PALUM-771437 format. One record per residue (C-alpha): x, y, z. Coordinates in steps of 0.05 Angstrom, whole numbers. Example, Ala and Ser with C-alpha at 12.3 -4.5 7.8 and 13.67 -1.06 7.14 Angstrom:
2
[[246; -90; 156]]
[[273; -21; 143]]
end
This chain:
407
[[0; 0; 0]]
[[22; 72; -10]]
[[45; 103; 55]]
[[17; 171; 71]]
[[53; 186; 136]]
[[90; 251; 138]]
[[141; 271; 190]]
[[108; 335; 215]]
[[51; 360; 172]]
[[44; 435; 166]]
[[-16; 462; 203]]
[[-60; 515; 170]]
[[-55; 583; 201]]
[[-131; 586; 210]]
[[-132; 525; 255]]
[[-104; 546; 323]]
[[-107; 476; 353]]
[[-66; 445; 296]]
[[-18; 504; 297]]
[[-7; 494; 371]]
[[5; 420; 362]]
[[55; 433; 306]]
[[92; 480; 352]]
[[97; 426; 405]]
[[132; 381; 356]]
[[188; 431; 342]]
[[254; 423; 380]]
[[234; 481; 425]]
[[165; 450; 439]]
[[194; 381; 453]]
[[245; 410; 501]]
[[192; 450; 537]]
[[148; 388; 544]]
[[206; 346; 570]]
[[217; 397; 625]]
[[144; 393; 646]]
[[143; 318; 658]]
[[140; 325; 734]]
[[101; 390; 732]]
[[53; 401; 790]]
[[-13; 429; 764]]
[[-22; 466; 829]]
[[38; 509; 810]]
[[15; 522; 739]]
[[7; 597; 745]]
[[77; 606; 772]]
[[105; 557; 721]]
[[70; 593; 663]]
[[96; 661; 686]]
[[167; 634; 690]]
[[166; 599; 622]]
[[135; 659; 586]]
[[198; 698; 600]]
[[236; 654; 550]]
[[182; 622; 506]]
[[122; 648; 467]]
[[58; 650; 509]]
[[19; 607; 459]]
[[72; 552; 462]]
[[74; 554; 538]]
[[-2; 546; 542]]
[[0; 488; 492]]
[[56; 454; 530]]
[[22; 461; 597]]
[[-42; 433; 568]]
[[-5; 374; 537]]
[[32; 362; 603]]
[[-35; 356; 639]]
[[-61; 307; 587]]
[[2; 264; 592]]
[[-6; 260; 667]]
[[-78; 237; 659]]
[[-58; 187; 606]]
[[-9; 151; 651]]
[[-67; 111; 681]]
[[-85; 83; 613]]
[[-18; 79; 577]]
[[34; 75; 633]]
[[87; 128; 645]]
[[138; 102; 594]]
[[90; 110; 536]]
[[47; 168; 561]]
[[105; 216; 568]]
[[127; 202; 497]]
[[58; 207; 466]]
[[12; 265; 449]]
[[-61; 272; 467]]
[[-124; 312; 458]]
[[-176; 319; 514]]
[[-225; 274; 478]]
[[-169; 227; 460]]
[[-149; 215; 532]]
[[-221; 204; 552]]
[[-240; 156; 496]]
[[-175; 119; 483]]
[[-171; 45; 500]]
[[-125; 30; 558]]
[[-63; -9; 538]]
[[-81; -74; 573]]
[[-148; -79; 538]]
[[-120; -60; 470]]
[[-64; -111; 477]]
[[-115; -165; 494]]
[[-155; -149; 432]]
[[-93; -146; 388]]
[[-71; -214; 415]]
[[-138; -245; 395]]
[[-129; -219; 324]]
[[-56; -241; 321]]
[[-73; -309; 348]]
[[-119; -320; 288]]
[[-65; -302; 239]]
[[-88; -232; 224]]
[[-31; -192; 192]]
[[-67; -128; 171]]
[[-123; -88; 203]]
[[-163; -27; 180]]
[[-172; 13; 245]]
[[-232; 58; 232]]
[[-243; 117; 279]]
[[-173; 107; 306]]
[[-172; 167; 353]]
[[-103; 183; 381]]
[[-80; 113; 361]]
[[-84; 71; 424]]
[[-110; 9; 388]]
[[-66; 19; 328]]
[[-5; 20; 374]]
[[-26; -46; 407]]
[[-40; -78; 339]]
[[28; -56; 312]]
[[64; -82; 373]]
[[30; -149; 359]]
[[64; -148; 291]]
[[2; -127; 252]]
[[3; -75; 197]]
[[-49; -21; 210]]
[[-87; 30; 169]]
[[-110; 80; 221]]
[[-166; 126; 198]]
[[-198; 186; 231]]
[[-236; 243; 199]]
[[-211; 297; 247]]
[[-146; 328; 220]]
[[-117; 343; 289]]
[[-133; 274; 316]]
[[-102; 241; 255]]
[[-39; 283; 264]]
[[-35; 262; 337]]
[[-43; 189; 319]]
[[13; 196; 267]]
[[58; 230; 318]]
[[45; 175; 369]]
[[63; 120; 320]]
[[128; 157; 305]]
[[143; 171; 378]]
[[137; 97; 395]]
[[178; 73; 336]]
[[118; 42; 300]]
[[111; 87; 239]]
[[134; 29; 194]]
[[72; -11; 213]]
[[20; 45; 222]]
[[-6; 85; 164]]
[[-50; 143; 186]]
[[-102; 172; 140]]
[[-148; 232; 152]]
[[-213; 211; 118]]
[[-286; 192; 128]]
[[-285; 119; 149]]
[[-346; 107; 105]]
[[-302; 121; 44]]
[[-248; 70; 62]]
[[-241; 7; 21]]
[[-226; -47; 73]]
[[-223; -105; 23]]
[[-146; -109; 23]]
[[-144; -120; 99]]
[[-149; -185; 139]]
[[-193; -152; 191]]
[[-231; -89; 209]]
[[-234; -55; 276]]
[[-285; 0; 288]]
[[-287; 45; 350]]
[[-347; 91; 340]]
[[-348; 157; 378]]
[[-394; 149; 438]]
[[-390; 220; 463]]
[[-422; 282; 436]]
[[-429; 355; 454]]
[[-474; 335; 513]]
[[-432; 279; 539]]
[[-438; 203; 535]]
[[-483; 174; 481]]
[[-524; 113; 502]]
[[-564; 100; 438]]
[[-520; 56; 392]]
[[-551; 87; 331]]
[[-528; 155; 355]]
[[-455; 132; 355]]
[[-411; 163; 301]]
[[-415; 123; 256]]
[[-479; 87; 278]]
[[-474; 16; 303]]
[[-514; -9; 244]]
[[-462; 19; 195]]
[[-405; -10; 236]]
[[-439; -78; 238]]
[[-449; -77; 163]]
[[-375; -60; 153]]
[[-356; -116; 200]]
[[-397; -168; 164]]
[[-361; -151; 99]]
[[-293; -167; 128]]
[[-262; -236; 140]]
[[-256; -218; 213]]
[[-277; -156; 252]]
[[-284; -126; 321]]
[[-329; -69; 343]]
[[-315; -32; 408]]
[[-379; -13; 443]]
[[-402; 13; 511]]
[[-407; -43; 563]]
[[-478; -22; 580]]
[[-505; -38; 511]]
[[-572; -75; 514]]
[[-564; -148; 496]]
[[-622; -142; 447]]
[[-580; -92; 407]]
[[-528; -147; 393]]
[[-542; -185; 329]]
[[-538; -261; 323]]
[[-474; -257; 281]]
[[-431; -229; 337]]
[[-392; -260; 393]]
[[-399; -210; 450]]
[[-343; -201; 500]]
[[-342; -158; 562]]
[[-273; -140; 590]]
[[-256; -118; 660]]
[[-187; -95; 683]]
[[-170; -98; 757]]
[[-244; -110; 772]]
[[-271; -51; 733]]
[[-311; -64; 670]]
[[-277; -24; 614]]
[[-312; -41; 550]]
[[-349; -91; 507]]
[[-327; -118; 440]]
[[-368; -151; 385]]
[[-327; -202; 345]]
[[-346; -225; 275]]
[[-319; -276; 227]]
[[-277; -338; 226]]
[[-250; -360; 293]]
[[-306; -329; 334]]
[[-370; -359; 361]]
[[-433; -323; 336]]
[[-485; -315; 391]]
[[-436; -331; 447]]
[[-425; -287; 508]]
[[-356; -280; 540]]
[[-328; -246; 602]]
[[-253; -234; 604]]
[[-216; -211; 666]]
[[-150; -174; 660]]
[[-94; -176; 677]]
[[-101; -252; 687]]
[[-135; -263; 620]]
[[-185; -312; 652]]
[[-244; -321; 605]]
[[-314; -347; 620]]
[[-358; -362; 561]]
[[-426; -392; 545]]
[[-453; -410; 476]]
[[-521; -380; 492]]
[[-558; -348; 550]]
[[-570; -397; 607]]
[[-638; -409; 641]]
[[-654; -364; 700]]
[[-618; -391; 761]]
[[-653; -414; 825]]
[[-666; -366; 883]]
[[-661; -386; 955]]
[[-640; -368; 1026]]
[[-572; -339; 1043]]
[[-522; -394; 1058]]
[[-456; -391; 1094]]
[[-420; -362; 1034]]
[[-434; -303; 988]]
[[-402; -290; 921]]
[[-396; -225; 884]]
[[-386; -238; 809]]
[[-338; -194; 770]]
[[-373; -138; 733]]
[[-355; -168; 665]]
[[-391; -233; 685]]
[[-453; -193; 705]]
[[-452; -151; 641]]
[[-445; -215; 599]]
[[-505; -245; 635]]
[[-463; -303; 658]]
[[-483; -302; 732]]
[[-525; -364; 719]]
[[-461; -400; 699]]
[[-429; -382; 766]]
[[-491; -407; 803]]
[[-486; -473; 766]]
[[-412; -480; 778]]
[[-416; -469; 853]]
[[-481; -507; 863]]
[[-512; -446; 893]]
[[-569; -397; 882]]
[[-585; -323; 879]]
[[-606; -286; 942]]
[[-658; -249; 900]]
[[-681; -258; 829]]
[[-661; -186; 811]]
[[-594; -183; 849]]
[[-527; -211; 824]]
[[-505; -239; 891]]
[[-494; -315; 892]]
[[-497; -356; 955]]
[[-480; -428; 973]]
[[-471; -473; 1033]]
[[-401; -497; 1012]]
[[-340; -454; 996]]
[[-325; -441; 923]]
[[-262; -411; 892]]
[[-260; -379; 824]]
[[-225; -320; 789]]
[[-294; -295; 768]]
[[-320; -281; 838]]
[[-299; -250; 904]]
[[-321; -296; 961]]
[[-343; -279; 1032]]
[[-363; -319; 1093]]
[[-428; -291; 1121]]
[[-434; -284; 1196]]
[[-499; -245; 1203]]
[[-563; -231; 1165]]
[[-606; -173; 1190]]
[[-666; -134; 1165]]
[[-643; -65; 1142]]
[[-637; -22; 1204]]
[[-583; 31; 1214]]
[[-589; 34; 1290]]
[[-583; -41; 1297]]
[[-523; -43; 1251]]
[[-489; 14; 1290]]
[[-500; -23; 1356]]
[[-473; -88; 1328]]
[[-410; -55; 1300]]
[[-397; -20; 1366]]
[[-406; -85; 1404]]
[[-355; -120; 1358]]
[[-306; -61; 1360]]
[[-307; -51; 1285]]
[[-262; 6; 1262]]
[[-257; -13; 1187]]
[[-322; -23; 1149]]
[[-325; -42; 1076]]
[[-393; -26; 1046]]
[[-419; -61; 985]]
[[-488; -53; 956]]
[[-535; -79; 903]]
[[-608; -59; 903]]
[[-600; -7; 957]]
[[-604; 68; 953]]
[[-559; 80; 1014]]
[[-493; 113; 997]]
[[-433; 76; 1028]]
[[-398; 140; 1051]]
[[-461; 164; 1086]]
[[-469; 97; 1121]]
[[-397; 97; 1145]]
[[-404; 168; 1171]]
[[-466; 150; 1212]]
[[-434; 87; 1242]]
[[-381; 127; 1281]]
[[-332; 69; 1275]]
[[-279; 54; 1328]]
[[-239; -9; 1343]]
[[-188; -58; 1316]]
[[-234; -103; 1276]]
[[-257; -102; 1203]]
[[-323; -124; 1172]]
[[-356; -123; 1104]]
[[-429; -105; 1101]]
[[-473; -119; 1040]]
[[-534; -74; 1031]]
[[-581; -113; 986]]
[[-648; -148; 979]]
[[-661; -219; 999]]
[[-726; -247; 971]]
[[-748; -175; 958]]
[[-735; -150; 1029]]
[[-681; -97; 1045]]
[[-627; -136; 1082]]
[[-558; -127; 1112]]
[[-508; -184; 1107]]
[[-444; -181; 1148]]
[[-382; -222; 1134]]
[[-308; -228; 1117]]
[[-270; -242; 1053]]
[[-251; -314; 1041]]
[[-177; -328; 1044]]
end
């Protein structure tokens, strides 16, 4: 394919954002950014005043803004990459974190994919992970500044030979020459997060049609997508990292299982899957043990699988807490031994915690409107002991369960 990467594209004078970004990539801009690596945002006014004595005010403002974005990006990309990369505010917010992008790239690479058309590439987080997996990438974004940032990131990380960046409308891209397609529609607009998949840019229906034309494809979607919005041709995967659900992916084509639901836990890579939704699990009384499924398991509607594996039951038909009379160990759940079951009553809980000298209280809730911080404040905790309290419903009744983590 013809490469279209350029070292540092000239920015038009009528586009202040692109002009500021171009200035950051000059030797003066790079030196200024390097000096702001450990910059404390609380001292920004004094720092700006000092730097403006020797640098243009516009460049100082751009560098300080980029320094803030790099600091925010460390959580997703790690310090080593984040302080070499460039970001936009939306780019930091919407970019895939490295661990999740690497997992997705590994699935593609494991199926022999050698080239991917990355549509709606943003600042290039997924393109970077794909390239590091040895995959050649066409990264496309219609926003000129975003495309320039993606190109700069590929160059900064030594991946320009594998990543071609193109500023274009993704609907105009011929994906036929590529082994796979990856689409990451924009899910934020001027008013914040977008929940309707057809309001994504491009809409989910267009992204699905593009995916079905490719030998293999992946669509990044919000983890809260209704299951009924997922077509029968997709394998749906929900991914959590460190216990927090980060995203969902719809996989299409050879090597994937249409209609299957999957929950993947990072960093371990543990994967729970079911070929189709399971029947509703049984509901029964609280046993000696309680299990809190990982969020990805809940989002993938695989709680019934956990119930079946542990020989347990739900505490309430609408609550994703699983209980059993025998201990069960699994990477997909956090387990607790339950010591007390009480009707919801704040005064009674306070008295019990005082009696047991509880100074550390972990509050978990499902199906309760009580805020954990407010409950902790009202308990006036004091003592050497620790307890976990679950605020939930059992057979429809507001209930408090007290216990301790297993292990």
